[in-house]
N, C-alpha and C positions, 0 to 999 in steps of 0.2 A: 703172765702179764696182767696188771691191774689197771684198768682204764678209769682215770679220775678226771672228771670234768668240772669246770668252773661255770657258774651262772650269775656271779655278782662280784664286782670289784670294789663297790662302795655302797653306802646307804643312799639309794637314789638311782642305781644302775637300771638297765633295761629290763622291764618287767617280763617281757616275753622270753628272756634268755633261758629260763629253766625248761620251758616247753621245747624250745629250739634244741637244747642239748639232749633232752630225753628222746625226742622224736627224730633227731638228725642222724643217729647212728648208735652203735652199741657202746654202752658205758656200764661200769660196775658201781661207781660211786659218784654222786652229784654233790658238789661242794659250793659254798657261797661265802664270800667275805663281806660283811656289812660294817666292820668296825675300823675306824681310824682314830687318831689321837683326838680329833675334833668331835667325832661321833659320840664319844662317851660323855662329853660336856653337853651336846645336844640332847642326848637321852636323859641326862640329869635334869635339864630344863623341862623336858616333857613330863618327867615324873613329878616335878614340883608343881606343874599345872594340872596334875591329876590324870595325865595320859600315860600309856604304857612305857616302861623303861626298856622295852625291847623294840625291834624293828618290825612293825606290822606288815611292811611290804613283803617280808619273807612268807607270811601266811597267804598273801595274794598269789605269789608264785607257786606255793605248795598246793594250793587248791587245784591248779591246772594239771599237776603231774603226780600227785600222791598215789592215785589209783594205778597209774601205769607203772610207777616205780615199784609198788608192792607186787604187782603182777609179774614184773620182770626180775625181781630180786635186786633192784638198784637201791643201795643204801644212800641215805641223805645225811650230810654233815654240814652244820652251819654254826657260825658264831653270832647269829642274829639275836641270841638271847641277851646280849648287851649287859645291862645292869640288873636284869631280872630273868635269868635263864629258866627258873622254875615257872614263872608266869608265862613265858613263851612256850615252854613244853606243855603247860596246861592248855594253852590256846590251840596248840597242834592237836592234842588229844581231843578237844572239843570239835575241832574241824573234822578229824577222822570219824568221830561218832556221827556228826551231821551228814557226812558223805557215806556212812555205812561201811567204813573200811576198818579192818582189824589191825591197825598200826600199833607197834610197840615203840614207845617214845622214851628216850633217855635224855637226861640233862646233866651237865657238869657244873658243880659249884666249887667254892674254895678260893676263887680268885679275888673275891671282894674283901678287901682289908680296911674298908672305911671304919673308923673308930678304933682300929688297932694301934698299938704303940709302934710307930715307924722310926723310932730313934732320932727324932728331929727331922727325918726325911731330907737329908742333904741332897741338893740337886746333883744328879749324876754328871752333869756337864760343868757346873760352876762351883760346886761345893757349898753354896749358900744354904742356910737352913730354911725350911718351909715357913713363909711369913704369915700364913693365915690357916685357919682350920680347913681340912680337906673336905671338899664337897663329894668327891669320889676318890677311891684308891683301889686299883685293881692290878693284881699281879698277872704277868704273862705266863700262863701255864703251857705245857707242852702237849705232845700227842698221845701219851700213855693213857690218860683218862678216856680219851676218845676211843682208843683201841679196846679198853676194858668194856666200854658200853657196847661196841660192835660185837665183841666176843660173847657178851651175855645175850645177844639176840636182838639188839635194838635195830629197828628199821629207820628211825630218825634220831639223830643225836644233835642236841642243841647245847651250845656252850655260851659262856660269858667271854671274858677276855682271855683268849689264848693267842699264841703267836699266829700270824697269818699262815705260815708254813705248816703249822700243826694240823691244819685241815687236810693236808696230804700225808704228813708223817704218821698221823694216827691210823688212817686206813692201811698204810704200809706196814706198820707194826702188827696190826690185826691180821693182815693177809699172810705176811711172811714170818711172823714170830720173832722179829728182831729183838734182841736183848740189849741192855744198856751198853754192852761192850761192842756191839756191831756198829762202830762209829762211822765207818765209811758208808755203809748202806744208809744209816740215818742221815748223814750229811748229804748224800745224793737226793734223798727225799726232801730235805729242806730246800735244796736248790730247785727241785721240781716244783715245790710249793711256792717258792718265791717267784718263779716264772709265771705261774698261772693265777696268782692271788689277785692281780689287778685286771683280770678279765681281758678285754680286747687290747690292752697295751702290749700283750705278747703276740698279737696277731695283726699288727700293723697300725693300731691306734696310737695317736700322738707320736708317730714315728718321724724322725728328722727327715728322712728321704721319702716323704709321703707320696711323691709322684710315682714311686715304684709299686705302690699298694693298689691292687685292683679292687674296685667295688667296695671302697671303704664304707660307703653308706649302709651296706648290708654286712658289716664285718662279723665274722663268726667268732664265738667265744672259744677259748683254748681248752685242750685236754692234754693229759700226759699219759703215756703208756709206761707205767712204773714196773721195773723188774726187780727180781729178788736181791740183786747186788746193789740196788739203789740207783742204777743208771736208768735213763728214761728217754723217751722220744716225745718231743713236743709237737702237737699237730692240732688240727681242727676238723670239723665234719666236712665231708665233700660237698661241693655246691654252695658253700658259703663264701662271702666276700672276705677280703683281708689277705694277709700273707704271713706265713711262718717261715722265716729265714734265719740264717746265722745273725744277720743284722738286727732283726726284730727281737730275737731272743737275747742278744747282747744288750740291747737297749734296756730291756726289762731287768736283766741281771744287775745293771748299774743303777737301778732306781732305788733311791732312799736307802743307801748303804753307807758304811763308813770304812773301817779297815777291812782288808780282805779276810780277816778272821771274823766271820759272821756269827756272833754269839747267840745262843738259844738255850732253852731249858733242857733240850734233849741231847744236844751236840753242838760243838763249834764247827761250822762248815767252812772249809778253806776255799774261798772263791778264787784264789790264785792257782787252784789245781783243776779248775773246770776245763773240760775239753768239749768243743762244739763241732759237729760235723753235719753238713747238709746231706741227708740220705736220699732225698728225692723232693718232688714238689710238696711244699707245706709239711715237711718232716725234718726236724732237727734233732739229732741224737746228742744227749748230754751225758758225759761219762767222765771217769777219772777223778771224781770228787773225793777228797780225803777229809776225814773228820778227826776232831780232837775231843777229849773229855769236856763236858760243859762246865761252866764256872760254878762256883759254890753259892752264887747269888742269883736271885731272880729280879728282873726289871719290874718296877711298879709304875703304872701311869696314874698320877695324882692330878686332880683338877681342883682349883679353888676359885672362888669369886673374888675379883680384884677391884671392882668399882664400876664406873660408868664411862662410856665413850660416845663421842659424836664426831661425825666427819662432814665437812662441807667441801664441795668440789666446784671450782670456778674454771672457766675456759678462757684461755689467753690466745689471741689470734693475731697473726701478722707480724709487724716489726716490734723490736724492743721487748721481747718476751720477758727477759730477766728483770728489766726495769719495771715492767708492768706487775710482775710478781712481787717485787719489793713494795711498790705502791699499794697493792691490794693488802698486803700484810700490815703495813703501817696504818691503813684505814681500819682494819679489824682490831688491831691491838690498841688503837686509840679509844675504842668503845668497850672492849673487855681486855684488861691487862693480861698479857701473856703469862706473867709470873703468878697470876691467881690460880692457875691450874697445876695439878700434880705433874702432868706430863703434857708436852706439846710436840707434835711431829708434823713437819711440813715437807711435802714431796712434790717436786716439779717434774712432770713427765712430758718430755717433748714428743710431739706427734708430727705427722706431715702437715706443715702449714699452720699448726696450732700446738697448744700444750695444755696439760691439765695441772692445775694447782690444787692439791688436796691438803687441807688443814684438818688435823685430827687432834682433839683434846681428850684427856683422860683425867678423871677426878673421882674421889670418893663420894663427893656430893653430887647427886643426880641433878639437882636444880642448876648448879653452877655449870655442869657440862651439857645441860639440855638447851631449852629455848633461849636462855640468857646468852648462850654462845651463838646458836644458829640464827637467831633473829638479828643479832648484832652484825653478822656477816651480810644478811640481806639488806640491812639499813645502809650499807655502803654502796648499794647498787647504782645510785645516781651521783655519787661523789668518789668515783674510783677511776680505773683505767679505761681507755676507749675500747669499745667492743665488749664491755662487761656482760657476761651472762653466766648462770650457774646451772649445774646438773642436779642439784639436790634442793628440795624445798626446805624451809625451816622445820625442824622436827625435834622431838625429845631425845634425850640420851638413852642408850640401851646398856644393860649390864653386860659385862664381858668377864670371861674367866681366863685362867692361866693354866697351861699344861706344864706339869712339873715331874720330870722323870727322876726316880730314885731307885735304890736297891735295897733288898732285904735278904737275909740268909734263906737259901732254898729250903732248908730243913724246917723253917718256921711256917711254911705254907703247906697245907694239906688239901689236896684235891679230893672231892667227893663225887661219886657217880651214882645217879639215881635212875632206875628203870621202872616205868609205870608207877611212879610214886614211892618206890621202895629203894632204900640205899643198898648198894652193892658193896661187898668187901673188896677193897682195892689193894694192889701190891704196894710194898713200901716205897717204890720209886714212882708212884702214880703221877707225881709232879715233875718227873723227868730227871731226878737227881742220882739215879743209880750208877752212872758211869763216872762220877766225879773223882772217886778215889782210885780208879783203875790206873795201874802203872804198866810200863812195858809196851805201850802202844807205839808202833813204829812211827817215826816222824814223817811228815809229808815229804815227798821227793823234792829235790831242788827244782825251783821254777826254771823252765826252759825258756830262754829269751829268744825271740824271733831274730833271725839273722839280718844284719845290716849289709849294705852293698860291700862286695869284696874289695873294691878299690875306691879310694876317695876321689871324688871329682875334682878337677882343677879349681883352685881357689878355696878349697875347704871340703869337708865331707858331704855337704849338701849343695855344692855347686854355686858358690857365691858369685863367680864370674863366668866360669866355663860351664859346659854341659847344659847350656840353655839359661843359666842363671836363675834368678828368682823373679816371681811375679807378685805384684801387690793384688791380693785377692781376698775374698771373704774366707775366714777360717772354715766355714761350713761347706766350702767347695769340696773338701775331702774329709772333713771331720763331722761325725754325728754326735749328738749330745742328748742327754736326758737329765733332768734335775727335779728336785723335790725337797720336802721338808722332813727334818728329824728334830722335833721340838723347836728350840730357838735356833737351830743350825740348819743350813742348807747343804744338800749334796749336789755335786755337779759332776756327772760322769761323761767322759768323752771317749770316742773310739774311732778307729780307722779300719780300712779293709785289707791292707797288705803289710807284711813285715817291714818293707822299706819305708812306708808311710809312718809306721809306728816308731821306727828309729828316729825319724825327724821329729815327730810329735813329742817323744820322750825328751829330746834335747831342747826343743823349742818352748814347749808350754810348761815352764817352771812356775813356781808360786809367784816369783817376782814378775814374770811376764803376764801372768793372769791378772795381777794388780794393775798393770798398764792397760790391758785390754778391757777389764771390768773394774773401773774405778771404785765401785761400791764395795769391793773386797779389799781395797788398799789398806785400810786402817784396822782390819780384822785379822784374827789368827786363822790361818788357812793351812790345812794339812793336805799333802799329796800322797796318794797311794798308787802303786803300779800293779797292773794286772796284765802282764805280757801275754798270757795264754789267750786273753780276749782282745789283745791289741788295744788296750784301754788304760786310761788313767781315771782316778776318782779323786775329786777335791771335796773336802769338808770345810765349809765356810762357817766358822763358829760365830754365833751371835747375830747373823744377818737378819734373822726373823725376830729378834728381840726375845720376848717371852713366849713364843710359839704362835701358831696360826690364829688362835682365838683372840690373842691380844696384839698381834702384829698390825701396825697401822699402814704397812706397805700396800700399794695397789696390788702387787703380786704377793699376797700374804703367804703363799705356800711355795714360792720360788719355782713354780711350774715353768715359767718362761725364761729362767736364768740361762738355761742351755741355749735356747734360740737367740738370746741376746748376745751370747758369746759367739755363736756361729756367724752372726751378721757383721762382726768386727773385721776390719781389714788387717792383714798381716802379710809378711813376706814368705811366700811358699815356693819351694823349688819347682821350676817349670815342669820338670819331668814327672813330678808326683801328681800333677793335676790331670 
């Protein structure tokens, strides 16, 4: 068994987490995920301002635990290297020297494709060609370079852009010697990595049924006990707050995914084969995961600068909110014509007794989108709707970037591994492409669908008039949800607790019904995927976030609250399921 702990789910997570995981119980590997789609753009901005292109907070955490990790033989693996893994590794080496510690530090490069020929970089979602020069371009590498570094004796491994799950898959390959053909084991490690990559989201954080989670204020970070066949147990250190249950693990499994075929550079993990079992308090076993050979391409995260943006937010209170919103806009556009901007986005968000009117303009000209716009909004303050006040002072425009996913041939990317400043010889499949040509892999078993009631209730299978009938209730009465962003798309995963509830959910929550319950999805292309093993459905809402979080003018730019918005909607639920 290999105990792999997480101490960071994003750039800005709890600084004490590394110490908590090292001191809270036995672990073999300490991992941390610092990189998200937006983070690479943030680091690019830092680099343009002469600041590090990596995450300095990693060094703050490391200073507290490096000595203990070396003493106990705990390996450290992190993607905090961001855009400059060599620079981050150098900073770790300097830190170790300052502390008088004999740490061997490795870093992984080869992901940075900035300046390379990306073949027009067609958008992986829309097919559009890249409209501007790339500010950053980083391929998602897999776990094999990490395994190579650990096998060479590295105490600390720093990477740039690898898949989030690679932070677990790499140590698994190192410990168990999995080859490219060990697809099921690799797939199991990918699932384990996906569960813990977002830190406390696996232990009750952001959980739909949060009232079931004890002491969330002191939520413990997750760890997995990874076994040689790729199965694992998700748990946390004893005495910490939070909850590890089938529900909390299911919620995280549904976070930011698309098809049940979860593509990666090491393997395609079949999320529709996952089996979850509550083994005891705060222990969930994950097993049965099947894998397929990885695709012949690697995903590349491209960012480019797209122009300047500015947002002004006005508050509308009391009666006639929509009429007030129209009046406010008429006053604004009378001073700065709407058509003078490249893009305009208006969002009216109703709240209890009030509403927010957010007006966002985007333009290639900073002056046009800057104070010329925001001052014009302020000028309407005494000649607008009753109760006028704003939440934003007049300000200048700020630059924004666009996240642009594209694909490149995997064979065109070569991962390089460095230990103590010297390059190591790497295997031909160091970027994870060794299993792509494998044939004869047994197909995944057919998905077992949970049983529905044996006898249909009077009036229809879900009791339209007999058997208690239906009740008008919030969908969240029985349905959990978690949502997030994937570039310009949003994912919305929903799940229930019993096979009978899933039978109803599968029939009830169609794409058409979703459009009724969430009107923001009605005009968009929505895909629905079924994961009956998890009693879950996953929806991918294409284009909801426009050109991605950095460019999205939505108040909820990452679709984090989309699931809770759905759970609050009233619908007809069979009484016996409540």
